ZALUMTOR-789068 format. One record per residue (C-alpha): residue in three letters; x negated, y negated, z negated. Coordinates in steps of 0.2 Angstrom, whole numbers, padded with zeros to 4 digits, always signed. Layout:
alaXYZ ...
END
This chain:
met+0056-0737-0123 ala+0042-0726-0118 lys+0042-0718-0101 asp+0043-0700-0098 lys+0027-0691-0094 ile+0025-0682-0077 ala+0014-0666-0079 tyr+0012-0650-0069 val+0013-0633-0076 cys+0008-0616-0069 ser+0024-0605-0069 asn+0013-0589-0070 cys+0001-0593-0085 gly+0007-0610-0092 gln-0009-0619-0087 glu-0006-0638-0087 ser-0013-0651-0075 ala-0011-0670-0073 lys-0009-0667-0054 trp-0003-0654-0042 ile-0015-0640-0038 gly-0013-0627-0025 lys-0022-0613-0034 cys-0021-0611-0052 pro-0039-0611-0060 asn-0034-0600-0074 cys-0024-0586-0066 gly-0029-0588-0048 gln-0011-0588-0041 trp-0006-0600-0027 asn+0008-0612-0026 thr+0013-0609-0044 phe+0012-0627-0051 lys+0029-0635-0054 glu+0032-0653-0059 ile+0040-0656-0076 arg+0045-0671-0085 val+0040-0672-0103 ala+0051-0683-0114 pro+0042-0695-0127 val+0052-0686-0141 ser+0048-0668-0143 val+0061-0654-0145 gly+0054-0649-0162 gln+0058-0666-0169 val+0076-0665-0162 ala+0078-0647-0169 ala+0072-0652-0186 gly+0082-0668-0186 ser+0067-0678-0189 thr+0065-0697-0186 ala+0049-0705-0178 ser+0044-0712-0195 ser+0045-0696-0204 val+0035-0687-0190 arg+0021-0701-0192 gly+0021-0699-0210 arg+0018-0680-0209 ser+0005-0683-0196 met-0004-0694-0209 gln-0005-0681-0222 lys-0022-0675-0224 thr-0026-0656-0224 arg-0041-0647-0229 pro-0048-0630-0225 leu-0046-0617-0239 pro-0058-0602-0243 leu-0050-0586-0238 cys-0051-0580-0256 glu-0040-0595-0262 ile-0026-0591-0249 ser-0011-0583-0258 val-0003-0568-0250 lys+0015-0565-0252 asp+0020-0547-0250 glu+0037-0549-0242 pro+0046-0533-0238 arg+0051-0530-0220 ile+0069-0531-0215 asp+0076-0514-0211 met+0085-0514-0194 gly+0095-0498-0198 asp+0087-0490-0182 gly+0073-0479-0184 glu+0066-0480-0167 leu+0067-0499-0167 asn+0059-0500-0184 arg+0044-0489-0178 val+0041-0500-0163 leu+0042-0516-0174 gly+0029-0508-0185 gly+0040-0504-0200 gly+0054-0517-0198 leu+0057-0535-0194 val+0045-0547-0202 pro+0053-0562-0211 gly+0049-0578-0201 ser+0043-0569-0185 ile+0050-0571-0168 val+0052-0556-0157 leu+0055-0556-0138 leu+0065-0541-0130 gly+0063-0540-0111 gly+0070-0528-0098 glu+0079-0526-0082 pro+0097-0531-0079 gly+0109-0518-0086 ile+0096-0508-0095 gly+0104-0511-0111 lys+0096-0525-0120 ser+0112-0533-0126 thr+0119-0517-0131 leu+0104-0512-0141 thr+0104-0529-0150 leu+0122-0529-0154 gln+0124-0511-0160 thr+0109-0515-0171 ile+0115-0530-0180 leu+0132-0522-0182 arg+0124-0509-0193 met+0116-0523-0204 ser+0132-0527-0214 asp+0122-0534-0229 arg+0114-0548-0218 arg+0121-0564-0212 ile+0117-0564-0193 leu+0121-0577-0180 tyr+0122-0570-0162 val+0120-0584-0149 ser+0126-0579-0132 gly+0123-0590-0117 glu+0129-0577-0104 glu+0145-0569-0112 ser+0161-0576-0120 ala+0166-0572-0137 his+0180-0561-0130 gln+0168-0551-0119 leu+0157-0548-0135 lys+0171-0542-0145 met+0176-0530-0131 arg+0158-0524-0130 ala+0157-0521-0149 glu+0173-0511-0148 arg+0167-0501-0134 ile+0150-0497-0143 ile+0157-0491-0160 gly+0176-0490-0157 ser+0191-0499-0165 gln+0205-0493-0176 his+0217-0503-0166 ser+0216-0500-0147 gly+0229-0512-0142 lys+0247-0508-0135 gln+0253-0511-0118 ser+0265-0525-0116 ala+0281-0527-0105 asp+0271-0536-0091 gly+0258-0522-0090 leu+0244-0531-0099 ile+0235-0525-0114 asp+0238-0535-0130 ser+0223-0540-0139 pro+0219-0532-0155 ala+0227-0539-0171 pro+0215-0552-0180 gln+0214-0540-0195 ser+0208-0526-0185 arg+0191-0519-0191 leu+0177-0509-0182 lys+0175-0491-0188 gly+0163-0489-0202 phe+0156-0507-0200 ser+0159-0523-0209 thr+0159-0537-0196 asp+0162-0552-0208 asn+0143-0556-0208 cys+0141-0556-0189 leu+0144-0573-0183 val+0146-0576-0164 leu+0142-0592-0155 cys+0144-0595-0137 asp+0133-0610-0133 thr+0118-0615-0122 ser+0114-0631-0130 leu+0098-0630-0142 glu+0104-0645-0152 asp+0121-0637-0155 ile+0113-0620-0160 phe+0102-0629-0173 arg+0117-0638-0180 asn+0127-0622-0182 ile+0112-0614-0189 gln+0111-0627-0202 asp+0130-0625-0206 thr+0130-0606-0207 ser+0113-0602-0215 pro+0110-0586-0206 glu+0097-0573-0211 ile+0093-0567-0193 val+0096-0577-0177 val+0098-0568-0160 ile+0097-0578-0144 asp+0104-0570-0128 ser+0095-0575-0118 ile+0081-0588-0119 gln+0083-0592-0100 thr+0101-0599-0103 ile+0096-0611-0117 ser+0092-0629-0113 thr+0089-0645-0123 asp+0093-0663-0119 ala+0075-0669-0122 val+0070-0661-0105 glu+0077-0666-0089 ser+0077-0649-0080 ser+0089-0635-0077 pro+0091-0620-0089 gly+0078-0606-0085 ser+0065-0618-0079 val+0047-0617-0085 thr+0049-0633-0096 gln+0066-0628-0103 val+0060-0610-0108 arg+0043-0617-0115 glu+0051-0631-0125 cys+0066-0621-0132 ala+0054-0606-0137 ser+0042-0618-0146 ala+0057-0626-0156 leu+0063-0609-0161 leu+0046-0604-0166 arg+0044-0619-0177 phe+0061-0615-0185 ala+0056-0597-0188 lys+0040-0602-0196 ser+0046-0616-0207 ser+0062-0607-0213 gly+0057-0589-0214 val+0072-0584-0204 pro+0067-0571-0190 val+0072-0575-0172 ile+0076-0561-0159 leu+0075-0568-0141 ile+0082-0558-0126 gly+0073-0562-0110 his+0075-0558-0092 ile+0061-0551-0080 asn+0057-0555-0063 lys+0056-0544-0047 glu+0038-0540-0051 gly+0043-0532-0068 thr+0036-0545-0079 leu+0045-0557-0091 ala+0052-0572-0082 gly+0047-0589-0087 pro+0030-0596-0091 lys+0016-0584-0097 ile+0015-0595-0113 leu+0031-0588-0119 glu+0022-0571-0122 his+0009-0581-0132 ile+0021-0590-0142 val+0031-0575-0149 asp+0024-0563-0162 thr+0030-0547-0154 val+0034-0543-0136 ile+0045-0527-0133 gln+0049-0520-0116 phe+0065-0510-0114 glu+0061-0498-0099 gly+0070-0484-0090 asp+0079-0480-0074 gln+0097-0484-0073 his+0100-0467-0064 tyr+0093-0458-0079 met+0100-0457-0097 tyr+0084-0461-0106 arg+0078-0478-0111 ile+0060-0481-0118 leu+0057-0495-0130 arg+0038-0500-0131 ser+0028-0514-0138 thr+0016-0523-0127 lys+0011-0536-0141 asn+0013-0535-0160 arg+0005-0546-0173 phe+0012-0535-0187 gly+0009-0517-0181 ser+0003-0506-0168 thr+0007-0508-0149 ser+0005-0489-0146 glu+0022-0484-0154 leu+0036-0478-0143 gly+0055-0477-0146 ile+0067-0466-0135 tyr+0085-0469-0133 glu+0099-0460-0124 met+0112-0470-0115 cys+0129-0463-0119 gln+0147-0469-0116 asp+0148-0477-0133 gly+0131-0486-0133 leu+0113-0480-0136 arg+0109-0465-0146 gln+0092-0462-0155 val+0082-0447-0149 ala+0073-0440-0163 asn+0065-0425-0154 pro+0063-0430-0135 ser+0055-0413-0131 glu+0071-0403-0133 leu+0080-0415-0121 leu+0066-0416-0108 leu+0064-0397-0107 thr+0082-0391-0106 gln+0082-0384-0089 asp+0075-0367-0084 his+0062-0368-0071 asp+0057-0349-0069 gly+0050-0345-0052 leu+0049-0363-0046 ser+0032-0369-0041 gly+0025-0387-0043 ile+0030-0388-0062 ala+0018-0389-0077 ile+0022-0394-0095 ser+0010-0405-0104 ser+0009-0409-0122 ala+0008-0428-0123 ile+0007-0441-0137 glu+0013-0459-0136 gly+0009-0468-0152 val+0010-0455-0166 arg+0024-0445-0158 pro+0020-0429-0149 phe+0032-0423-0136 leu+0031-0411-0121 val+0033-0418-0104 glu+0037-0410-0088 thr+0026-0414-0073 gln+0033-0411-0055 ala+0023-0411-0039 leu+0026-0408-0021 val+0013-0405-0008 ser+0017-0403+0010 ser+0008-0406+0027 ala+0007-0424+0032 ala+0020-0428+0045 tyr+0011-0443+0051 gly-0008-0447+0053 thr-0010-0454+0036 pro-0006-0443+0021 gln+0006-0451+0008 arg+0001-0452-0011 ser+0016-0456-0022 ala+0018-0456-0041 thr+0033-0460-0052 gly+0030-0462-0070 phe+0011-0460-0068 asp-0004-0471-0063 gln-0006-0469-0044 arg-0025-0473-0045 arg-0027-0459-0058 leu-0018-0447-0046 asn-0030-0451-0032 met-0044-0448-0043 leu-0038-0431-0049 leu-0034-0426-0031 ala-0052-0431-0027 val-0059-0420-0041 leu-0047-0406-0036 glu-0055-0406-0018 lys-0073-0409-0022 arg-0075-0399-0038 val-0062-0385-0035 gly-0063-0384-0016 phe-0045-0386-0012 lys-0043-0396+0004 leu-0029-0409+0002 met-0035-0422+0014 gln-0021-0419+0026 lys-0007-0416+0014 asp+0006-0427+0007 val+0006-0427-0012 phe+0021-0433-0022 leu+0021-0433-0041 asn+0035-0436-0053 ile+0037-0437-0072 ala+0054-0429-0076 gly+0067-0439-0086 gly+0062-0456-0079 leu+0047-0458-0092 arg+0031-0467-0089 val+0017-0459-0098 thr+0000-0466-0100 asp-0008-0452-0110 met-0025-0446-0102 ala-0020-0428-0108 met-0008-0427-0094 asp-0023-0425-0081 leu-0023-0406-0083 ser-0005-0404-0080 val-0005-0415-0065 ile-0019-0404-0057 ala-0010-0388-0061 ala+0007-0394-0054 val-0002-0400-0038 leu-0011-0384-0036 ser+0005-0374-0040 ser+0015-0383-0026 asn+0000-0381-0014 val-0001-0362-0015 asp+0018-0361-0019 thr+0015-0351-0034 ala+0025-0354-0050 ile+0016-0356-0067 glu+0022-0343-0079 ser+0035-0348-0092 gly+0028-0351-0110 trp+0012-0360-0104 cys+0008-0378-0108 met-0008-0388-0108 ala-0017-0404-0114 gly-0033-0411-0108 glu-0042-0425-0099 val-0051-0422-0083 gly-0068-0430-0079 leu-0075-0434-0062 ser-0087-0419-0063 gly-0072-0407-0066 glu-0075-0405-0085 val-0060-0404-0097 arg-0063-0418-0109 pro-0057-0418-0127 val-0041-0427-0132 ser-0035-0434-0149 arg-0023-0427-0161 ile-0024-0409-0154 glu-0017-0401-0169 gln-0001-0411-0167 arg+0000-0406-0149 ile-0002-0388-0153 ala+0011-0389-0167 glu+0024-0397-0155 ala+0022-0384-0142 glu+0023-0370-0155 lys+0039-0377-0162 leu+0047-0377-0145 gly+0043-0359-0142 phe+0028-0359-0131 thr+0017-0344-0131 his+0001-0351-0123 ile-0007-0368-0123 ile-0023-0373-0113 val-0034-0385-0124 pro-0052-0392-0121 lys-0065-0381-0128 tyr-0073-0396-0138 asn-0057-0398-0147 met-0058-0381-0155 gln-0072-0386-0167 gly-0064-0385-0185 ile-0048-0378-0179 ser-0042-0361-0186 arg-0033-0350-0174 lys-0024-0341-0188 lys-0016-0357-0193 phe-0005-0356-0177 asn+0006-0343-0170 ile+0003-0349-0152 asp-0011-0342-0141 leu-0025-0355-0139 val-0034-0355-0122 pro-0050-0366-0123 val-0057-0371-0107 arg-0073-0381-0102 lys-0069-0384-0083 val-0054-0386-0072 glu-0058-0370-0063 glu-0057-0360-0080 ala-0039-0368-0083 leu-0033-0364-0065 arg-0040-0346-0067 ala-0031-0344-0083 leu-0015-0350-0075 phe-0015-0342-0058 gly-0028-0327-0061 
END
């Protein structure tokens, strides 16, 4: 019998080594190498039910490279998830044979989003594998999300009787939604073989373990081997797999970095638990763009898609309040208006504070330096706090102009008139640089009733003012934009 092999793997990037190393040569992190025990039989052989002789037989088969023109392309339609926001982030739907990783903070709504999505897909046979909740808890979650016609009656001992077996969820057919509460990878594959599902959901990958590896669930070895086995299953069978993953205290996906390399798509579910909005964004997608964005609103009965986020983000009236500027931003292909809030006050201590929520802090420091050097406002001894309303995190460079306007508005304690919004990137010399998709930004502002929008002067080439009913204010420098806002 062959002995197990001892190896060392970096828990941050997945780099392997034959001996322990203090500093990882790949990612540069210290004390991240963990000892793992590699079994002589791989998890992929166990998952596929292969014997050693059959594996050797497959390895002896000769393969040859093919010219690109001889490779056949099968135009397989994507699987409609029944959720417009999720379909957009996935690139148009779920690709058959793909493996998707959904990560997010605890309690952000990962399981709720997945469960309410698969409950809508009544025409597909789906296996939901839960390693964290029991079948009874999942049934309670499903009834809470979409309601139940049978709410249960109170018995004589004060307890709530469970719903009748023939009870149905409102408007949904749950016959094709199979629930399995297990953490053994071998048992999961055995049930997959028995039920032949069209989609497999694993909640979560950190709770699944295999007998081929002698380590606890959630370790580097277990996560890597289980994910590799599920990847081989998805590619060989054409059944898409959705993995739900945890994140660590740094905000990155828990487990080895190789987990993100294995999967086809990595989706982050973001948002503040104290806000009602949730952001679904893709950080890796082999089948679509990574610039798409999905927005949800957390309600009592689950997550609701937000088709027009601008109306929800701009519901409050801020007439007469300083430090607030509205920007026309774009994430992916979706334009929406974002409220930028700033507070400037005298530094209470020797070193002034610079704080940004939902915006890049280094970008804020650069814009403050531009405001002081090019415009002449002294903010060296001032505390500056910046917040993007609604708990959003925006990366669009066109937010620069609204950040400077909000900071200056709070500094001079003068409110920006209602009906004004802006879009423009600010350079180090104080110029307002052009931004992309300017016509979509203008149209979104006009649709929401704004009367003036400040745009870069270079974006005005080829744009007809008669096409819009909103007043366009082109500017070349930051001083011109501030003069138009504050006179």
